[in-house]
DRENTOR-450993 format. One record per residue (C-alpha): x negated, y, z negated; residue number from 1; chain. Coordinates in pm, 1 decimal. Each point is the difference from the previous one (the first is absolute). Example, Ala and Ser with C-alpha at 12.3 -4.5 7.8 and 13.67 -1.06 7.14 Angstrom:
[node [-1230.0,-450.0,-780.0],1,A];
[node [-137.0,344.0,66.0],2,A];
//
This chain:
[node [-2532.5,-2620.1,-76.7],1,A];
[node [-180.2,125.0,306.2],2,A];
[node [6.9,-330.4,190.4],3,A];
[node [64.0,17.1,375.8],4,A];
[node [366.1,-7.0,104.3],5,A];
[node [119.9,-343.6,112.5],6,A];
[node [206.5,100.0,302.8],7,A];
[node [101.8,-357.6,82.8],8,A];
[node [130.6,-49.8,-353.0],9,A];
[node [189.2,325.7,18.7],10,A];
[node [162.6,-95.8,332.1],11,A];
[node [95.9,-338.9,-141.9],12,A];
[node [165.5,167.5,-298.0],13,A];
[node [190.4,237.1,227.8],14,A];
[node [131.2,-296.2,197.9],15,A];
[node [108.1,-180.6,-315.5],16,A];
[node [186.5,309.5,-116.7],17,A];
[node [232.9,3.2,302.2],18,A];
[node [269.4,-211.6,-165.7],19,A];
[node [8.6,180.8,-336.9],20,A];
[node [-15.3,337.9,175.9],21,A];
[node [306.4,-90.9,207.2],22,A];
[node [188.0,-119.4,-309.3],23,A];
[node [-91.8,311.6,-197.5],24,A];
[node [107.9,222.3,288.1],25,A];
[node [341.3,-169.3,6.1],26,A];
[node [23.2,45.5,-376.0],27,A];
[node [-79.6,369.4,40.2],28,A];
[node [269.2,48.4,263.1],29,A];
[node [251.5,-156.4,-236.7],30,A];
[node [-105.8,218.0,-293.4],31,A];
[node [-46.7,339.5,163.2],32,A];
[node [281.8,251.9,18.9],33,A];
[node [53.6,231.0,293.4],34,A];
[node [-10.1,367.1,-85.1],35,A];
[node [-24.2,309.9,215.7],36,A];
[node [-272.7,257.2,-66.3],37,A];
[node [217.0,298.2,93.4],38,A];
[node [304.6,-74.7,-214.7],39,A];
[node [-126.4,134.1,-332.9],40,A];
[node [-192.7,301.0,130.0],41,A];
[node [171.7,319.0,-128.8],42,A];
[node [30.1,157.2,343.6],43,A];
[node [234.8,273.9,-125.6],44,A];
[node [-283.2,117.8,-224.7],45,A];
[node [-237.5,49.8,295.3],46,A];
[node [-85.4,343.4,139.2],47,A];
[node [-237.2,122.1,267.5],48,A];
[node [-366.0,36.6,-85.7],49,A];
[node [-206.7,313.6,4.7],50,A];
[node [-368.6,4.9,-86.6],51,A];
[node [47.1,328.4,-180.7],52,A];
[node [301.5,-115.7,-198.7],53,A];
[node [-87.8,-351.5,-114.1],54,A];
[node [-10.1,-5.4,-377.6],55,A];
[node [-82.9,-300.8,-213.8],56,A];
[node [255.1,132.9,-244.8],57,A];
[node [274.9,-94.6,245.7],58,A];
[node [-16.8,-348.0,-151.2],59,A];
[node [-209.8,16.2,-316.5],60,A];
[node [-211.0,-312.2,-51.6],61,A];
[node [-311.4,-75.9,-200.4],62,A];
[node [-334.8,-29.8,175.1],63,A];
[node [-2.3,-371.9,-75.3],64,A];
[node [332.9,-60.4,171.8],65,A];
[node [-100.7,212.0,299.9],66,A];
[node [-325.7,-192.0,36.0],67,A];
[node [187.6,-329.0,-30.7],68,A];
[node [250.0,99.0,269.3],69,A];
[node [-278.5,109.1,234.4],70,A];
[node [-210.6,-312.0,-53.9],71,A];
[node [299.3,-233.9,20.4],72,A];
[node [121.1,154.6,324.0],73,A];
[node [-336.7,23.8,173.1],74,A];
[node [-69.5,-359.5,-97.9],75,A];
[node [319.8,-104.4,177.6],76,A];
[node [-84.1,222.3,297.1],77,A];
[node [-320.6,-193.6,58.7],78,A];
[node [210.1,-305.4,84.2],79,A];
[node [-138.8,-72.4,350.3],80,A];
[node [-342.4,-69.8,-145.9],81,A];
[node [136.1,-239.6,-263.5],82,A];
[node [196.5,-180.3,269.4],83,A];
[node [-310.3,-30.6,211.8],84,A];
[node [-200.5,-131.8,-295.3],85,A];
[node [255.5,-279.4,-48.5],86,A];
[node [66.9,-79.8,365.2],87,A];
[node [-367.9,-55.3,78.0],88,A];
[node [23.6,-327.9,-192.3],89,A];
[node [323.7,-128.6,152.3],90,A];
[node [10.1,-176.3,338.3],91,A];
[node [305.0,68.0,214.4],92,A];
[node [184.3,-313.5,-108.9],93,A];
[node [-69.3,36.5,-374.2],94,A];
[node [289.2,91.0,-235.4],95,A];
[node [-217.4,272.5,-152.1],96,A];
[node [50.8,193.8,322.4],97,A];
[node [378.9,-15.7,-41.4],98,A];
[node [-37.4,99.9,-364.4],99,A];
[node [-225.3,290.4,92.9],100,A];
[node [264.2,141.4,233.4],101,A];
[node [263.7,-1.8,-270.8],102,A];
[node [-243.5,129.4,-262.0],103,A];
[node [-98.4,286.7,232.1],104,A];
[node [363.3,94.7,59.4],105,A];
[node [75.7,6.2,-371.2],106,A];
[node [-310.9,200.4,-84.1],107,A];
[node [86.0,259.5,267.2],108,A];
[node [339.1,36.8,-168.6],109,A];
[node [-184.9,108.3,-314.2],110,A];
[node [-193.1,266.0,186.7],111,A];
[node [313.2,133.1,170.4],112,A];
[node [202.8,18.2,-321.6],113,A];
[node [-274.9,165.8,-201.2],114,A];
[node [-89.8,257.1,262.9],115,A];
[node [358.3,103.7,68.8],116,A];
[node [69.2,28.3,-372.8],117,A];
[node [-316.6,203.0,-61.8],118,A];
[node [78.5,238.4,285.1],119,A];
[node [364.9,41.4,-99.5],120,A];
[node [-84.9,72.7,-362.5],121,A];
[node [-322.6,191.7,68.6],122,A];
[node [-172.2,-219.9,-256.3],123,A];
[node [-334.3,50.3,177.9],124,A];
[node [-154.0,268.6,215.8],125,A];
[node [79.6,-136.7,348.6],126,A];
[node [-302.4,157.7,169.2],127,A];
[node [-241.9,-146.3,-251.7],128,A];
[node [179.7,-332.6,29.5],129,A];
[node [-30.6,-4.1,378.4],130,A];
[node [-365.1,104.1,-5.9],131,A];
[node [-74.1,-285.0,-241.1],132,A];
[node [197.3,-244.7,216.6],133,A];
[node [-205.6,96.0,304.1],134,A];
[node [-323.4,-66.9,-186.6],135,A];
[node [128.6,-326.0,-148.8],136,A];
[node [124.0,-144.7,327.5],137,A];
[node [-285.1,129.0,213.8],138,A];
[node [-259.8,-172.8,-213.2],139,A];
[node [219.5,-304.4,-58.5],140,A];
[node [-197.9,-106.9,-306.3],141,A];
[node [146.2,-305.9,-171.8],142,A];
[node [-151.2,-273.7,-215.0],143,A];
[node [-77.9,-288.4,235.6],144,A];
[node [-78.8,-348.5,-125.3],145,A];
[node [-240.1,-222.9,197.3],146,A];
[node [218.4,-314.6,-9.0],147,A];
[node [366.6,-100.1,-3.6],148,A];
[node [-57.1,-140.8,-349.8],149,A];
[node [-120.4,335.7,-130.7],150,A];
[node [268.0,187.2,193.6],151,A];
[node [274.5,-199.7,-171.8],152,A];
[node [-165.2,48.9,-338.3],153,A];
[node [-27.1,375.7,55.4],154,A];
[node [354.4,64.7,121.8],155,A];
[node [143.6,-205.6,-286.4],156,A];
[node [-152.6,249.4,-243.0],157,A];
[node [52.2,304.9,218.9],158,A];
[node [371.6,-51.7,62.7],159,A];
[node [73.1,-37.1,-370.8],160,A];
[node [-213.0,305.4,-77.9],161,A];
[node [193.5,194.3,262.1],162,A];
[node [330.1,-113.4,-146.9],163,A];
[node [-103.8,120.6,-345.4],164,A];
[node [-117.7,335.2,138.6],165,A];
[node [322.4,57.1,196.6],166,A];
[node [220.7,-106.1,-290.2],167,A];
[node [-177.5,222.8,-249.9],168,A];
[node [7.0,294.6,240.2],169,A];
[node [374.9,-43.7,33.0],170,A];
[node [45.3,-15.4,-375.2],171,A];
[node [-168.0,341.0,-25.9],172,A];
[node [259.0,155.6,234.0],173,A];
[node [347.1,121.9,-95.0],174,A];
[node [315.9,-156.5,137.9],175,A];
[node [157.7,313.6,143.7],176,A];
[node [-173.2,-14.5,339.3],177,A];
[node [-8.7,-382.7,20.7],178,A];
[node [-377.6,-30.2,7.8],179,A];
[node [19.6,-250.1,-284.1],180,A];
[node [228.4,-224.5,207.8],181,A];
[node [-217.8,20.1,311.5],182,A];
[node [-315.2,-89.2,-190.6],183,A];
[node [181.9,-285.0,-172.9],184,A];
[node [104.3,-144.9,336.2],185,A];
[node [-355.6,27.2,128.9],186,A];
[node [-135.7,-166.3,-313.7],187,A];
[node [251.0,-282.3,48.8],188,A];
[node [-136.3,-68.9,347.4],189,A];
[node [-355.7,6.1,-128.5],190,A];
[node [87.9,-254.6,-266.8],191,A];
[node [125.2,-239.8,267.4],192,A];
[node [-314.3,59.5,206.7],193,A];
[node [-210.5,-82.8,-304.2],194,A];
[node [198.2,-319.7,-54.8],195,A];
[node [-69.4,-110.1,358.3],196,A];
[node [-375.3,53.6,-24.3],197,A];
[node [-29.7,-127.9,-357.5],198,A];
[node [169.8,-326.6,90.2],199,A];
[node [-188.8,-29.4,327.3],200,A];
[node [-319.3,30.8,-203.5],201,A];
[node [132.7,-270.2,-233.9],202,A];
[node [52.5,-225.4,301.8],203,A];
[node [-355.2,75.0,111.6],204,A];
[node [-128.8,-86.9,-347.4],205,A];
[node [174.5,-336.8,24.1],206,A];
[node [-170.4,-70.9,332.4],207,A];
[node [-349.9,129.2,-71.8],208,A];
[node [-31.8,100.0,-365.4],209,A];
[node [-375.5,55.7,-8.1],210,A];
[node [5.4,223.1,306.8],211,A];
[node [287.9,207.6,-135.0],212,A];
[node [-145.9,44.4,-349.8],213,A];
[node [-312.7,149.4,153.6],214,A];
[node [214.8,220.9,227.5],215,A];
[node [209.0,121.9,-294.8],216,A];
[node [-308.7,91.8,-197.5],217,A];
[node [-152.9,190.1,290.7],218,A];
[node [313.0,209.4,42.6],219,A];
[node [65.7,52.1,-369.9],220,A];
[node [-351.4,123.4,-74.9],221,A];
[node [15.4,278.9,258.7],222,A];
[node [372.3,69.9,23.9],223,A];
[node [98.8,341.5,130.9],224,A];
[node [343.8,135.1,80.6],225,A];
[node [69.2,42.1,373.3],226,A];
[node [0.5,380.5,-17.1],227,A];
[node [-378.1,31.1,-6.3],228,A];
[node [0.7,196.7,325.8],229,A];
[node [230.5,272.2,-132.6],230,A];
[node [-173.1,339.2,-40.6],231,A];
[node [-101.5,55.0,-364.8],232,A];
[node [126.3,-348.1,-86.1],233,A];
[node [-219.1,-32.9,-309.2],234,A];
[node [138.2,324.5,-142.9],235,A];
[node [359.6,-105.8,71.6],236,A];
[node [-68.3,-340.1,-154.5],237,A];
[node [-125.5,167.8,-317.5],238,A];
[node [298.9,235.9,-22.1],239,A];
[node [242.3,-289.6,57.0],240,A];
[node [-167.9,-201.3,-276.0],241,A];
[node [5.2,293.5,-242.1],242,A];
[node [372.4,38.4,67.4],243,A];
[node [55.0,-364.7,-97.2],244,A];
[node [138.0,-91.6,341.3],245,A];
[node [-269.3,-252.3,88.8],246,A];
[node [-301.7,-45.2,-222.2],247,A];
[node [-251.9,-265.4,-101.3],248,A];
[node [227.5,-151.7,-262.4],249,A];
[node [290.5,-34.6,242.5],250,A];
[node [-226.6,-150.6,261.1],251,A];
[node [-123.6,-260.1,-247.3],252,A];
[node [324.7,-86.0,-178.1],253,A];
[node [253.3,44.3,280.3],254,A];
[node [-204.5,-112.1,300.4],255,A];
[node [-307.7,-209.4,-75.3],256,A];
[node [117.2,-210.4,-293.0],257,A];
[node [343.1,-96.5,143.0],258,A];
[node [-151.4,-90.8,336.0],259,A];
[node [-279.1,-209.6,-147.2],260,A];
[node [250.2,-169.1,-230.7],261,A];
[node [214.1,-96.7,299.8],262,A];
[node [-302.3,-163.6,164.0],263,A];
[node [-88.9,-204.1,-312.9],264,A];
[node [-368.7,-1.0,81.4],265,A];
[node [-94.4,-136.0,-341.4],266,A];
[node [178.8,-325.2,78.8],267,A];
[node [-192.5,-75.1,319.4],268,A];
[node [-218.5,-308.3,-3.5],269,A];
[node [-278.8,-126.5,224.2],270,A];
[node [-131.6,343.6,93.8],271,A];
[node [-338.4,37.0,162.9],272,A];
[node [-281.9,148.6,-204.0],273,A];
[node [39.7,329.8,187.1],274,A];
[node [373.4,7.1,-74.2],275,A];
[node [-60.9,-85.7,-365.1],276,A];
[node [-232.8,296.5,-26.5],277,A];
[node [255.1,218.8,178.6],278,A];
[node [271.0,-101.5,-247.4],279,A];
[node [-225.1,97.0,-289.8],280,A];
[node [-72.1,332.7,169.1],281,A];
[node [372.3,60.3,50.1],282,A];
[node [41.8,-33.9,-376.3],283,A];
[node [-288.7,239.5,-58.4],284,A];
[node [146.9,246.9,248.3],285,A];
[node [332.1,-8.5,-185.2],286,A];
[node [-185.0,66.9,-327.0],287,A];
[node [-178.8,294.0,162.7],288,A];
[node [332.1,137.3,126.3],289,A];
[node [139.1,-30.3,-352.3],290,A];
[node [-290.2,202.4,-138.3],291,A];
[node [57.0,267.5,264.9],292,A];
[node [371.6,6.4,-78.7],293,A];
[node [-66.4,46.3,-372.3],294,A];
[node [-258.5,269.9,66.2],295,A];
[node [237.6,198.4,218.6],296,A];
[node [306.8,-24.4,-221.6],297,A];
[node [108.9,339.6,-134.2],298,A];
[node [-101.1,63.9,-356.7],299,A];
[node [285.9,-16.5,-255.0],300,A];
[node [125.0,339.5,-101.8],301,A];
//
């Protein structure tokens, strides 16, 4: 799978995706619901901060939920770098550029809602949060795919993974301070973002199935969540998994399998030899993920 990148083929695919991208963008605008990030923040609960007085007991949460909130928020904060990673593929007259603007605006809404809620409730230490944000955004580390085909494959998986992580984080919160509602709204947006990219990938598969199967395999085999630049990300990832908020089993069963099923790769015909091998390796990768999921499941009591 280490063949040189066919830039001309990638540009041709991008051009052919203009029409479906425009149609999917219009579909998104019809499906999305406007909501305001400040409306559900419990402002009356907020008080001034003091370094000497901040106490994690002000809003008791488990370590897993705190790690999930921090990772989810800092992932959204890194938005300019995700936008840049998508815009580098889209010429000025391509519908992906219009989509990217809307996507950016909606993702910023997530960051605003989460940060205001966290500060109002004192769910996280604000100084530690800001220090981590400075590191995250200064380094600007994000997974970057080498082609538009791989970019679409990656974000299809990533947006659904993000939706699951946000939704499960919200389910771990109580209703009294409306964090559950805010996270549910964010997860709803992420689900629509996933639908856009998933179906754009499906359109790409229709136009160049062999190229896309190889791209999907390349991104599936080395998939990482977009928070890799967050300080102590590996430790947070482990704590989040142990808390059951986002673990190997959820990644497999709620992200990988539904997305692959939507693409119906097993039904593709006339693939090149390279793509045939990639499809077999996708199946093997799924089997490997299943073994990891079983190995990491908590033992029955």
